[in-house]
Structure formats: structure tokens, C-alpha cells
NUZATOR-115966 format. One record per residue: z, x, y of N, C-alpha, C in turn. Coordinates in nm, 4 decimals, always signed. Example, Ala and Ser with C-alpha at 12.3 -4.5 7.8 and 13.67 -1.06 7.14 Angstrom:
SITE        n.z        n.x        n.y       ca.z       ca.x       ca.y        c.z        c.x        c.y
SITE    +0.7800    +1.3190    -0.5690    +0.7800    +1.2300    -0.4500    +0.7800    +1.3200    -0.3300
SITE    +0.7080    +1.2850    -0.2250    +0.7140    +1.3670    -0.1060    +0.7870    +1.2900    +0.0030
# end
This chain:
SITE        n.z        n.x        n.y       ca.z       ca.x       ca.y        c.z        c.x        c.y
SITE    +0.9369    +0.3839    +4.3342    +0.8096    +0.3321    +4.2857    +0.7107    +0.3010    +4.3685
SITE    +0.7444    +0.2573    +4.5139    +0.6453    +0.2161    +4.5942    +0.5562    +0.3633    +4.6326
SITE    +0.6260    +0.4760    +4.6400    +0.5467    +0.5806    +4.6878    +0.4410    +0.6186    +4.5823
SITE    +0.4711    +0.5845    +4.4568    +0.3674    +0.6343    +4.3555    +0.2457    +0.5325    +4.3505
SITE    +0.2637    +0.4148    +4.4135    +0.1723    +0.3039    +4.4101    +0.1695    +0.2329    +4.5437
SITE    +0.1112    +0.3106    +4.6351    +0.1277    +0.2616    +4.7709    +0.0189    +0.1509    +4.8022
SITE    +0.0457    +0.0667    +4.9000    -0.0315    -0.0418    +4.9292    -0.1465    +0.0124    +5.0196
SITE    -0.2681    -0.0105    +4.9982    -0.3828    +0.0448    +5.0703    -0.4735    -0.0688    +5.1337
SITE    -0.4760    -0.0760    +5.2582    -0.5598    -0.1710    +5.3478    -0.6983    -0.1178    +5.3521
SITE    -0.7960    -0.1740    +5.2878    -0.9297    -0.1360    +5.2961    -0.9888    -0.1713    +5.4285
SITE    -1.0862    -0.0997    +5.4703    -1.1636    -0.1465    +5.6029    -1.2468    -0.2579    +5.5756
SITE    -1.2932    -0.3276    +5.6829    -1.3830    -0.4402    +5.6599    -1.5107    -0.3859    +5.5645
SITE    -1.5603    -0.2717    +5.6111    -1.6731    -0.2184    +5.5454    -1.6466    -0.1980    +5.4025
SITE    -1.5333    -0.1416    +5.3794    -1.5041    -0.1024    +5.2338    -1.4889    -0.2435    +5.1432
SITE    -1.4261    -0.3371    +5.2169    -1.3993    -0.4704    +5.1418    -1.5428    -0.5288    +5.1311
SITE    -1.6222    -0.5288    +5.2187    -1.7342    -0.5941    +5.2205    -1.8406    -0.5209    +5.0907
SITE    -1.8408    -0.3831    +5.0895    -1.9000    -0.3135    +4.9954    -1.8468    -0.3506    +4.8577
SITE    -1.7227    -0.3436    +4.8461    -1.6623    -0.3671    +4.7016    -1.6810    -0.5161    +4.6589
SITE    -1.6893    -0.6080    +4.7586    -1.6981    -0.7486    +4.7207    -1.8345    -0.7683    +4.6781
SITE    -1.9319    -0.7000    +4.7363    -2.0815    -0.7036    +4.6941    -2.0981    -0.6566    +4.5562
SITE    -2.0373    -0.5348    +4.5207    -2.0537    -0.4642    +4.4148    -1.9911    -0.5847    +4.2972
SITE    -1.8679    -0.6238    +4.3185    -1.7983    -0.6964    +4.2364    -1.8667    -0.8264    +4.1921
SITE    -1.9284    -0.8984    +4.2965    -1.9791    -1.0336    +4.2793    -2.1092    -0.9971    +4.1851
SITE    -2.1894    -0.8858    +4.2228    -2.3289    -0.8597    +4.1559    -2.2973    -0.8262    +4.0127
SITE    -2.1705    -0.7897    +3.9893    -2.1316    -0.7396    +3.8532    -2.0600    -0.8501    +3.7749
SITE    -2.0340    -0.9680    +3.8288    -1.9622    -1.0864    +3.7841    -1.9966    -1.1199    +3.6412
SITE    -2.1145    -1.1174    +3.5983    -2.1525    -1.1615    +3.4670    -2.1225    -1.0592    +3.3572
SITE    -2.0987    -0.9205    +3.3979    -2.0594    -0.8263    +3.3009    -1.9155    -0.8017    +3.2934
SITE    -1.8409    -0.8625    +3.3742    -1.6917    -0.8532    +3.3706    -1.6237    -0.9703    +3.2844
SITE    -1.5102    -0.9234    +3.2383    -1.4191    -1.0338    +3.1731    -1.3816    -1.1361    +3.2670
SITE    -1.3647    -1.2587    +3.2467    -1.3356    -1.3655    +3.3385    -1.2173    -1.3216    +3.4161
SITE    -1.1105    -1.2746    +3.3531    -0.9793    -1.2457    +3.4240    -0.9857    -1.1279    +3.5101
SITE    -1.0749    -1.0324    +3.4781    -1.0895    -0.9203    +3.5734    -1.1813    -0.9716    +3.6846
SITE    -1.2813    -1.0522    +3.6738    -1.3666    -1.1086    +3.7691    -1.2735    -1.1936    +3.8764
SITE    -1.2015    -1.2775    +3.8239    -1.1212    -1.3666    +3.9037    -1.0184    -1.2770    +3.9824
SITE    -0.9562    -1.1848    +3.9164    -0.8640    -1.0902    +3.9924    -0.9369    -1.0357    +4.1135
SITE    -1.0557    -0.9616    +4.0921    -1.1370    -0.8963    +4.1909    -1.1782    -0.9993    +4.3027
SITE    -1.2058    -1.1173    +4.2622    -1.2330    -1.2115    +4.3559    -1.1455    -1.2678    +4.4528
SITE    -1.0323    -1.2741    +4.3988    -0.9012    -1.3163    +4.4784    -0.8656    -1.2015    +4.5737
SITE    -0.8509    -1.0865    +4.5106    -0.8088    -0.9552    +4.5945    -0.9136    -0.9336    +4.7049
SITE    -1.0349    -0.9630    +4.6818    -1.1377    -0.9321    +4.7828    -1.1739    -1.0492    +4.8828
SITE    -1.0941    -1.1464    +4.8615    -1.1222    -1.2744    +4.9555    -1.0846    -1.2558    +5.0956
SITE    -1.0020    -1.1620    +5.1216    -0.9801    -1.1385    +5.2705    -1.0715    -1.0549    +5.3319
SITE    -1.0943    -1.0617    +5.4811    -1.1710    -0.9718    +5.5357    -1.1453    -0.8240    +5.5284
SITE    -1.0105    -0.7817    +5.5034    -0.9721    -0.6432    +5.4886    -0.8789    -0.6676    +5.3594
SITE    -0.9118    -0.6310    +5.2478    -0.8320    -0.6402    +5.1146    -0.7237    -0.5599    +5.1284
SITE    -0.6209    -0.5854    +5.0717    -0.5038    -0.4958    +5.0486    -0.4623    -0.4905    +4.9010
SITE    -0.4771    -0.3714    +4.8534    -0.4580    -0.3401    +4.7065    -0.3669    -0.2187    +4.6921
SITE    -0.2873    -0.2293    +4.5810    -0.2183    -0.1113    +4.5592    -0.3147    +0.0071    +4.4984
SITE    -0.2502    +0.1164    +4.4907    -0.3501    +0.2255    +4.4359    -0.3849    +0.2023    +4.3139
SITE    -0.2904    +0.1387    +4.2263    -0.3114    +0.1077    +4.0885    -0.4207    -0.0073    +4.0656
SITE    -0.4221    -0.0849    +4.1585    -0.5252    -0.1998    +4.1698    -0.6648    -0.1453    +4.1857
SITE    -0.6732    -0.0517    +4.2861    -0.8121    +0.0133    +4.3142    -0.8521    +0.0892    +4.1891
SITE    -0.7536    +0.1389    +4.1107    -0.7791    +0.2224    +4.0012    -0.8574    +0.1131    +3.9008
SITE    -0.7599    +0.0164    +3.8794    -0.8123    -0.0905    +3.7751    -0.9589    -0.1466    +3.8094
SITE    -0.9883    -0.1721    +3.9332    -1.1194    -0.2190    +3.9711    -1.2241    -0.1170    +3.9533
SITE    -1.1886    +0.0098    +3.9848    -1.2811    +0.1266    +3.9575    -1.2985    +0.1381    +3.8030
SITE    -1.2030    +0.1463    +3.7225    -1.2184    +0.1481    +3.5749    -1.2937    +0.0299    +3.5338
SITE    -1.2707    -0.0952    +3.5656    -1.3371    -0.2102    +3.5308    -1.4993    -0.2035    +3.5463
SITE    -1.5238    -0.1505    +3.6635    -1.6654    -0.1406    +3.6959    -1.7305    -0.0217    +3.6106
SITE    -1.6505    +0.0797    +3.5898    -1.7012    +0.1855    +3.4995    -1.7270    +0.1325    +3.3549
SITE    -1.6530    +0.0598    +3.3068    -1.6603    -0.0005    +3.1741    -1.7971    -0.0905    +3.1548
SITE    -1.8420    -0.1389    +3.2669    -1.9695    -0.2218    +3.2683    -2.0793    -0.1320    +3.2658
SITE    -2.0545    -0.0045    +3.2770    -2.1826    +0.0987    +3.2891    -2.2176    +0.1211    +3.4386
SITE    -2.1401    +0.0852    +3.5198    -2.1770    +0.1054    +3.6816    -2.1431    +0.2394    +3.7071
SITE    -2.2376    +0.3099    +3.7641    -2.2309    +0.4661    +3.7697    -2.1983    +0.5037    +3.9217
SITE    -2.2265    +0.3945    +4.0191    -2.2229    +0.4420    +4.1590    -2.0953    +0.3989    +4.2188
SITE    -1.9836    +0.4279    +4.1709    -1.8381    +0.4021    +4.2233    -1.8490    +0.4723    +4.3572
SITE    -1.8114    +0.3979    +4.4545    -1.7940    +0.4441    +4.5824    -1.7057    +0.5641    +4.6004
SITE    -1.7422    +0.6815    +4.6909    -1.6726    +0.7972    +4.6830    -1.5321    +0.7610    +4.7513
SITE    -1.5236    +0.6706    +4.8320    -1.3929    +0.6239    +4.8872    -1.2971    +0.5822    +4.7822
SITE    -1.3457    +0.5074    +4.6966    -1.2574    +0.4617    +4.5703    -1.1976    +0.5905    +4.4989
SITE    -1.2809    +0.6854    +4.4683    -1.2460    +0.7990    +4.4084    -1.1497    +0.8820    +4.4850
SITE    -1.1693    +0.8894    +4.6027    -1.0599    +0.9577    +4.6966    -0.9412    +0.8846    +4.7086
SITE    -0.9401    +0.7588    +4.6980    -0.8071    +0.6800    +4.7050    -0.7253    +0.7060    +4.5872
SITE    -0.7938    +0.7261    +4.4702    -0.7247    +0.7414    +4.3526    -0.6962    +0.8742    +4.3081
SITE    -0.7359    +0.9855    +4.3999    -0.7201    +1.1188    +4.3665    -0.5632    +1.1519    +4.3652
SITE    -0.5266    +1.2258    +4.2728    -0.3867    +1.2739    +4.2730    -0.3526    +1.3309    +4.4142
SITE    -0.2146    +1.3119    +4.4638    -0.1788    +1.3571    +4.5815    -0.1142    +1.5018    +4.5741
SITE    -0.1272    +1.5884    +4.6701    -0.0715    +1.7147    +4.6625    +0.0697    +1.7001    +4.6749
SITE    +0.1581    +1.7719    +4.6149    +0.2990    +1.7807    +4.6476    +0.3337    +1.8597    +4.7624
SITE    +0.4230    +1.8242    +4.8405    +0.4483    +1.8857    +4.9640    +0.5861    +1.9464    +4.9603
# end
């Protein structure tokens, strides 16, 4: 199961960018989604599972946010089989 949902440590820049986006969209988010993101992004370098990154990306998309960072899309892309 862990291989399908790896833990991803964001860089400080990625964490800061996502935190800024998340906080600015706080009024548009459901309270439980906002709290989840606020807690996960409270570290200088957030640690999220791949599924959590996907959840945050989809939550932002549901608010109508169209500028999803490219790195989030890359992190959730399907991996090639080797």
C-alpha cells in the first residue's frame, strides 16, 4: 500500500507557495478541508502522502482555482511501470 501512496516531502518553497494559496482561498473552502490543509502546511517543509496532495489539489479546483502549481500535477501523475 505504501508504494501506491508514497510520502512526499515538499520543499520549503513548495510548502510556502501552497500555504499562501491555501490561506488565500480559506473562505471558499469547507471548514474541515481548510483545517486539514492548515495543519498539514504548518511545517516549514510539509510532508503529505500522494493522496493528500491530490485531495488538496482537487479541493482547490472545486473552488474554481485554475492556477494549480505544475509541481502538484507532476506529483500526482501516474508513474510508469518498470
